[in-house]
TIZA-168276 format. One line per 5 residues: number of its first residue (from 1); their letters; for each residue x, y, z of N, C-alpha, C, O. Coordinates in pm, whole numbers, plus 50000, padded with zeros to 5 digits. Layout:
BEGIN
NUM = a = X Y Z X Y Z X Y Z X Y Z  ...
This chain:
BEGIN
1 = medye = 59393 23248 03660 59473 23194 03546 59547 23079 03591 59593 23078 03705  59565 22976 03508 59642 22850 03548 59790 22884 03546 59837 22958 03460  59863 22829 03640 59999 22856 03653 60080 22724 03641 60071 22636 03727  60157 22714 03533 60217 22592 03511 60378 22609 03495 60422 22715 03448  60455 22517 03529 60592 22507 03476 60591 22479 03328 60516 22391 03284
6 = ildve = 60671 22550 03249 60657 22521 03100 60797 22492 03045 60900 22521 03106  60793 22433 02926 60918 22415 02842 60922 22540 02748 60818 22596 02712  61038 22578 02712 61056 22686 02608 61112 22617 02486 61141 22497 02478  61125 22707 02393 61177 22663 02251 61307 22596 02263 61329 22489 02207  61396 22661 02340 61532 22611 02358 61529 22475 02418 61599 22385 02371
11 = diiel = 61451 22458 02520 61429 22320 02586 61390 22217 02486 61448 22109 02484  61294 22246 02400 61246 22144 02305 61353 22127 02199 61364 22011 02159  61429 22210 02150 61529 22195 02046 61645 22107 02113 61695 22011 02054  61684 22149 02237 61788 22069 02305 61742 21923 02327 61820 21831 02305  61623 21904 02368 61566 21773 02384 61563 21685 02251 61591 21566 02246
16 = hdmli = 61527 21761 02150 61531 21699 02018 61669 21645 01980 61685 21532 01934  61768 21734 02002 61906 21703 01973 61947 21581 02050 62011 21493 01992  61913 21570 02185 61950 21464 02264 61881 21339 02207 61950 21238 02194  61760 21337 02175 61682 21221 02134 61749 21162 02005 61768 21042 01992  61783 21258 01910 61842 21205 01790 61985 21155 01813 62027 21058 01749
21 = rdfgg = 62061 21219 01903 62190 21164 01942 62182 21020 02001 62261 20933 01968  62075 21000 02094 62063 20876 02163 62000 20766 02081 62032 20649 02096  61903 20809 01989 61828 20704 01916 61843 20700 01765 61782 20617 01697  61921 20787 01718 61944 20805 01588 61840 20884 01500 61733 20915 01552  61864 20914 01378 61773 20991 01294 61857 21117 01242 61975 21136 01273
26 = msgif = 61785 21195 01165 61840 21311 01091 61838 21431 01192 61732 21477 01235  61961 21480 01228 61964 21596 01309 61939 21724 01244 61923 21729 01122  61935 21827 01317 61913 21959 01265 61773 22007 01278 61684 21937 01327  61754 22135 01228 61623 22201 01233 61600 22251 01089 61690 22258 01005  61470 22286 01070 61425 22357 00949 61445 22511 00978 61452 22551 01094
31 = pdtea = 61453 22590 00877 61457 22743 00901 61345 22791 00988 61369 22881 01068  61218 22737 00979 61107 22780 01053 61086 22697 01187 60984 22715 01253  61175 22614 01221 61149 22524 01343 61121 22606 01465 61017 22588 01529  61211 22694 01497 61192 22782 01610 61067 22854 01614 61003 22858 01719  61026 22911 01509 60893 22985 01502 60778 22888 01515 60682 22926 01582
36 = kvdai = 60776 22769 01461 60674 22675 01474 60650 22626 01628 60541 22618 01685  60770 22597 01677 60759 22551 01824 60719 22662 01916 60647 22636 02012  60761 22781 01892 60721 22896 01960 60573 22921 01948 60506 22955 02045  60522 22901 01821 60370 22920 01804 60304 22818 01888 60219 22851 01970  60340 22698 01870 60279 22583 01950 60276 22611 02094 60169 22599 02153
41 = lnnmf = 60390 22650 02163 60395 22691 02305 60301 22804 02338 60228 22798 02436  60301 22905 02259 60219 23027 02285 60071 22980 02267 59987 23017 02350  60036 22903 02169 59890 22859 02162 59844 22778 02268 59723 22773 02291  59925 22714 02336 59881 22631 02458 59816 22719 02569 59739 22669 02650  59846 22846 02570 59814 22939 02665 59718 23056 02611 59657 23131 02687
46 = aeyfg = 59712 23062 02479 59644 23161 02410 59486 23165 02442 59425 23061 02465  59433 23269 02443 59286 23293 02451 59229 23347 02322 59284 23435 02257  59111 23286 02287 59045 23325 02172 58905 23368 02215 58831 23292 02278  58869 23497 02177 58741 23545 02229 58734 23530 02382 58630 23489 02434  58832 23560 02450 58841 23553 02592 58840 23421 02660 58820 23406 02780
51 = rnpyi = 58863 23325 02572 58864 23185 02638 58984 23096 02575 59014 23101 02456  59042 23024 02661 59140 22923 02616 59074 22788 02593 59018 22728 02685  59080 22741 02469 59018 22614 02453 59081 22491 02524 59018 22385 02535  59199 22507 02568 59277 22395 02628 59290 22426 02785 59398 22456 02835  59194 22418 02846 59187 22440 02994 59245 22320 03061 59209 22208 03024
56 = glfnk = 59331 22334 03157 59379 22226 03245 59515 22171 03186 59552 22183 03069  59574 22116 03276 59720 22060 03248 59713 21953 03132 59793 21956 03038  59620 21866 03145 59611 21755 03055 59572 21794 02906 59615 21731 02809  59490 21898 02898 59455 21942 02765 59560 22031 02708 59568 22038 02585  59641 22100 02782 59753 22167 02734 59863 22067 02691 59927 22091 02589
61 = aayll = 59890 21949 02768 59973 21852 02730 59931 21783 02597 60012 21751 02510  59807 21765 02588 59747 21706 02470 59763 21802 02349 59791 21754 02240  59749 21921 02363 59773 22021 02244 59924 22011 02214 59959 22007 02096  60008 22008 02306 60159 22004 02278 60195 21878 02208 60277 21877 02117  60132 21767 02252 60157 21632 02187 60103 21628 02046 60173 21588 01953
66 = ysltk = 59977 21669 02030 59919 21681 01895 59999 21769 01803 60039 21725 01695  60022 21887 01841 60079 21988 01761 60229 21952 01708 60266 21972 01592  60306 21895 01810 60442 21867 01769 60432 21738 01692 60524 21713 01614  60342 21663 01702 60329 21546 01616 60290 21581 01469 60348 21531 01373  60195 21665 01461 60128 21690 01330 60204 21812 01248 60189 21825 01127
71 = nhcfp = 60275 21890 01319 60329 22015 01251 60466 21995 01194 60521 22084 01129  60524 21877 01217 60658 21850 01157 60749 21960 01169 60783 22025 01070  60789 21986 01285 60875 22107 01321 61027 22069 01289 61110 22156 01265  61057 21938 01289 61186 21892 01272 61198 21791 01154 61100 21725 01121  61316 21779 01091 61340 21697 00982 61313 21550 01013 61274 21473 00924
76 = dgnkr = 61334 21512 01137 61307 21375 01187 61289 21382 01339 61324 21475 01411  61229 21269 01377 61194 21249 01525 61078 21330 01577 61079 21362 01696  60984 21365 01501 60873 21456 01540 60780 21386 01639 60726 21445 01732  60764 21261 01613 60667 21179 01710 60758 21162 01855 60705 21179 01965  60884 21132 01839 60959 21126 01965 60960 21250 02045 60937 21246 02166
81 = iafns = 60987 21364 01981 60997 21487 02046 60857 21531 02101 60850 21595 02206  60748 21496 02028 60618 21527 02076 60591 21443 02205 60552 21500 02307  60611 21315 02200 60582 21239 02327 60666 21281 02442 60618 21307 02552  60799 21287 02412 60888 21335 02528 60861 21472 02574 60876 21500 02694  60823 21560 02491 60790 21696 02544 60666 21698 02627 60658 21763 02731
86 = ceifl = 60567 21623 02578 60443 21602 02651 60473 21532 02792 60419 21572 02896  60562 21428 02789 60580 21361 02921 60662 21448 03012 60643 21442 03133  60752 21527 02962 60833 21622 03051 60742 21732 03103 60749 21765 03221  60658 21791 03017 60555 21883 03066 60471 21838 03171 60442 21914 03264  60427 21712 03164 60333 21662 03265 60423 21643 03391 60383 21684 03501
91 = yingy = 60542 21582 03377 60637 21555 03481 60672 21682 03566 60671 21677 03689  60701 21790 03497 60751 21906 03572 60629 21976 03641 60644 22072 03717  60509 21922 03608 60387 21978 03673 60326 21881 03763 60209 21899 03800  60395 21777 03804 60357 21681 03904 60298 21548 03858 60254 21472 03944  60295 21516 03735 60240 21393 03694 60342 21308 03614 60435 21361 03554
96 = eldte = 60321 21174 03616 60400 21085 03535 60309 20995 03456 60216 20937 03512  60333 20981 03325 60252 20898 03244 60287 20753 03290 60400 20715 03322  60177 20681 03287 60181 20541 03330 60201 20456 03196 60103 20408 03138  60325 20441 03151 60353 20373 03024 60328 20225 03029 60344 20160 02926  60291 20165 03140 60249 20023 03149 60105 20004 03104 60071 19895 03058
101 = ridfa = 60016 20106 03115 59878 20080 03094 59847 20116 02941 59740 20076 02894  59924 20183 02869 59895 20209 02737 60022 20215 02653 60127 20254 02705  60016 20177 02525 60133 20178 02434 60132 20309 02367 60068 20331 02264  60212 20401 02432 60226 20538 02388 60291 20549 02255 60265 20646 02184  60370 20460 02218 60434 20462 02087 60329 20448 01973 60330 20522 01875
106 = kfved = 60240 20349 01994 60124 20327 01902 60027 20455 01909 59975 20505 01809  60008 20500 02035 59912 20605 02048 59962 20733 01970 59879 20796 01905  60083 20772 01973 60149 20877 01896 60143 20855 01750 60116 20947 01673  60170 20728 01707 60165 20688 01564 60026 20712 01511 60006 20761 01400  59925 20672 01599 59780 20693 01555 59746 20837 01544 59672 20874 01453
111 = iaask = 59799 20925 01634 59789 21075 01618 59853 21114 01482 59789 21184 01403  59971 21074 01456 60036 21119 01333 59962 21066 01208 59970 21128 01102  59895 20960 01219 59829 20897 01096 59684 20944 01100 59608 20905 01012  59637 21031 01204 59501 21079 01212 59405 20967 01215 59299 20975 01153  59438 20857 01290 59349 20737 01289 59230 20758 01367 59127 20701 01330
116 = hstkn = 59229 20828 01465 59110 20857 01559 59052 20990 01542 58950 21016 01605  59105 21078 01463 59067 21216 01458 58927 21225 01406 58875 21135 01341  58865 21343 01438 58734 21378 01396 58760 21509 01313 58871 21563 01305  58648 21554 01252 58652 21678 01177 58686 21795 01266 58738 21897 01220  58656 21780 01398 58676 21888 01500 58810 21861 01567 58821 21772 01651
121 = insyi = 58909 21935 01530 59042 21908 01584 59038 21937 01739 59089 21857 01817  58982 22042 01778 58969 22078 01931 58917 21964 01998 58976 21922 02098  58811 21907 01954 58743 21785 02026 58849 21666 02033 58864 21599 02135  58917 21648 01925 59015 21538 01915 59129 21562 02025 59170 21473 02099  59175 21691 02026 59273 21726 02125 59223 21705 02266 59296 21649 02349
126 = lsigk = 59097 21749 02300 59044 21729 02431 59028 21580 02464 59040 21540 02579  58999 21498 02361 58998 21360 02399 59130 21293 02421 59140 21194 02493  59233 21347 02356 59375 21308 02392 59400 21342 02531 59455 21262 02607  59362 21461 02570 59383 21506 02709 59321 21415 02810 59382 21391 02915  59203 21364 02786 59136 21269 02865 59210 21148 02879 59223 21098 02991
131 = ilkdn = 59263 21094 02776 59352 20968 02768 59477 21000 02859 59515 20921 02945  59538 21119 02837 59659 21147 02915 59621 21154 03070 59694 21103 03155  59512 21215 03100 59473 21218 03245 59441 21082 03301 59474 21052 03415  59377 20998 03218 59331 20858 03274 59463 20774 03285 59462 20671 03352  59572 20814 03222 59687 20718 03218 59800 20797 03284 59915 20782 03241
136 = siyly = 59776 20881 03388 59883 20962 03457 59872 20931 03603 59765 20901 03655  59989 20938 03667 59988 20916 03808 60039 21048 03877 60143 21105 03841  59963 21092 03974 60011 21213 04057 60131 21174 04147 60123 21084 04231  60235 21243 04126 60365 21207 04185 60370 21243 04333 60460 21193 04401  60279 21326 04390 60288 21362 04527 60181 21290 04616 60165 21331 04731
141 = dnyee = 60114 21194 04574 60019 21125 04654 60085 21058 04781 60032 21061 04892  60197 21002 04757 60260 20943 04874 60379 21023 04940 60465 20972 05012  60370 21153 04906 60480 21240 04957 60465 21258 05102 60354 21287 05147  60572 21244 05181 60567 21279 05322 60674 21378 05349 60786 21372 05299  60628 21478 05437 60725 21583 05481 60824 21538 05586 60909 21616 05628
């Protein structure tokens, strides 16, 4: 089984509050926000017919990014919380997104607008995972003890 550092519902809600405070927007949550975020976090690791469709760190990060973008868990800032949650999830697991190589703001806007999606959502999420992997830097390559 894969072992990852994870975010929890409270982390994501607190991060959302911070992003709204820092960058503006409508604060607060919907009555079902906690349940939606909890379902997203659980589905990242859930097995269906004995198999998890999102194997590997980058596919899990892609699922988090896609789901928080598309499920509108918050009244405002859904794309911001999706990107920042994805970025933090990768970071606490040893990777940093290379924001110099790709315009992630446009990337997340395209996800929200379903610009590149296919009829098969799982395939689309896996393609997002590949983009995240191709645009990430392993933080410990130059680590010296």
